[in-house]
N, C-alpha and C positions, 0 to 999 in steps of 0.2 A: 403592371399591377399597381393599384393604387389601395392603400389598407388604410382606413381612417377608425382614428382611436380617439376617445374623451380623454382629453388631460387639463391640468389649470393653465395651461399656457397654450398659445398657437405658436405652432413649428410646423417646419417640411425638412425632410430627410431623406437622402437619396442613400439606400442601403442594396449592394449588390444588384444595380439596376433597376430594383423597385422603386418607387416614391411614396413614401411614408409621411400621411399629413396628420398632425396633432391640430385636433381642432378644440377651441375652448368650449366648455362647458359650464354654462353662467347658471348658478346655485339660483331656487328661487327664496327670494328672500320676503319674509314676512315682515310687515310692517310693526315698529315697536310701538306698544301701546303707550300713550303717552303719561309722563308722570303726573303725582296730584298736582305738582304745581306748573306743569303745563295746563293742566285741566283749567286750576285754579286761575293761572293768568289770563287764557283765553275767555274764559266766564268774564273775568273783570272788564276785559277791554270790551266784549259785545254791552256788558250790562251800561258801562259809562259812555257809549255810543248811541246806546238805543234809549236812555231813560235820564240822559244829560243830566239835570240839575239834581236828581236824587242821588242821594249820595250812599256809596258803598264802601266800606272799609273793611281789612284783612286784621283777623288777631294772630300776632305771629306768636303764636304758641308751641309750635312744633320744634323740630330741629334737634341739633345737636350744638350743646353748649360747654363750655368749660363749666368746673364744679361751682368756681368764683362766681361766674356768671350767673348760672342757674339758681344759686343761692341769695342771691341780690334781685333778683327778677321774681323767686318767690317770697322773698322779702316785701316786693312791692306789688302784690298781688297777684300775679301771674298764677292762674289755676289751671291744673292738666285737664285734658277736654272739653274746655271750653270750646263751641264751634269756630270754623275758620271765617265766615264773613259776617257782617251786618251791617242791615240797611234801616238805620234810625226810624224813617219816615214811616216805614211800613212795618215796624217791629217784625221784621223777618231777621232768622238767624239761615245759614247754608252751612252745610255740612259738605264739604266736597272729597268725593273719592275718586280712584282710578275708576275706568272704565269697568276693568273685570279684578275682582280681588279684593278691595277695599272691604273694611270691614270697620265696623262702631268699637270704639273701644268700652268700655265698662262703664268710664269714665265721662266720656261721651253721652253715652246712651242717659247716664244720669243726669248730668247738663239737662238733655231734651226734655226729659220727664220735667224737671223743674223749671223749664223757659214757658214749656207750656201750661205749667199748673199755674203761671202768674200772667198769662196773657198773651205771649210772644207766639209767632207761629214757627216752626223748626222745619226745612227742607234736609233731607238727605240725596244728594245728587252723586249719582257711578257715571262722571263726565261731563265736560261743559255742555255737549248738547241735550243733556237730559236736564240739566241747571236748566238750562234756557226756556228748555219746555215748561217744567215745573214753574219757573218765574212767571213766564207769560200766561200761564193757568191761574197763578195766583194773583196775577194784577184783573185777569179777566173775571174772575171772582167777586174780587173788588168792586167791581162796577154796578 
């Protein structure tokens, strides 16, 4: 007689003439959503491959810093809410968010209002693929 039972490891046991088989039950793993860092890194790689000489650069505004480092950066002009990426040749700012759950801070929303009021275009992009599509639409509209 065979008895099959799900367990975390695969084992075979003999008990009183019966063979008990323990089989591995594989959990269904959900793919983790990429972090905002991963989304931005992927976008910048794609952009540089696709648009070659057109420059894009990051504004290192986020992250955790010591109080001393934060005070120095603030004194140098770092401002909360400045968008993540800038493409000077196109007057284009890009704010990256995670595919799900990313929201603009009030400071970011304020920067977008200001930047658009002085003639820049701002894109808020939930994920690298969304950002690629929005940038391609922006480029197509410029032609």
